[in-house]
C-alpha positions, 0 to 999 in steps of 0.5 A: 327699595320699597321693601327697605322701610318695611324691613326696618319697621319689622326690625324695630318691632322685633326689638321692642317686642324683645324688650317686652319681658322675654326674660329667662325664656319667657314666651312671647306672643305667638310662641307655640311652645305654650298651650292655652286652656279654657280652665275647665276641670276634668275629674277622671273616673277612679278606675281610669286614674294613673299614678302621679309621678314623684313631685319634689323639689326645693321651694322658692324659700329654700325648703323642701316640698313633696307630694309624698310628704302629704301621703293619704291626703288630696294634693292640688298642684298648680303650675304657674309663673310670675309673668303669666297673666292667667296665673296672676288672675287665678292666684286669689282663687287658689289662695281662697280654696286652699284656705277653705279646704286645708282644715279638711286635709287638702294640701296645695303645692305650687310649681313655679317654672319657666321663671326667674326666682326673684320675680317668683318671690316677688309674686308670692310676697304680693299674693301670699298664697299660704302654701309652698311653691317648688321652684322648677325653672327648667320645667322637669316636674311639668315634664314628668306629667307628660301625657296628662298635662302638656308640658307647655300648658300654663297655668295648669292645675292637677288634683292628686287623690288620697291614693296618689293618682291624678284625679282631675286636671284643668288647663288654663286659669281655673274658676272658683266654683269649678275647682272647689267642686272638684277638690271637694268631690275628690276629697269626699271619695 
């Protein structure tokens, strides 16, 4: 009989937590499918860089975007979702660095995954990043980087060099100075 109140409390807790935004496969607290990171940017030596997989898709606004369209330029890829707190926190950093580096030939592409399109569009209206985001709800683009980025790591940022190779990686929300330094280093190579 004593276990019954505890069981009812557990059921109530699960019901409440299930209403706390677990929409469209979004993770809940304790969900081990998602990997946290510290945001540290790791720049790979040029000799150790691997070619980036093909990255292309339909953007949130229905256009097409691809890394190949920016051949010969440095491209920053940012994997995000509207429900991700660290993604929201780093959005102004990405927007600022994009604005600061686009004139020197650096492009940014967001990869929105594990998200609802309406929520992602609302996020973009609020943040106004200035660059396109591919809507990749099932996470196929992230999976194509398996071995470089854990498919469940969000947010994650990759820098693709002018030769189309993965030049740098950050798992977790990036810090302004760290990302700007890495983008500038890869651009100036």
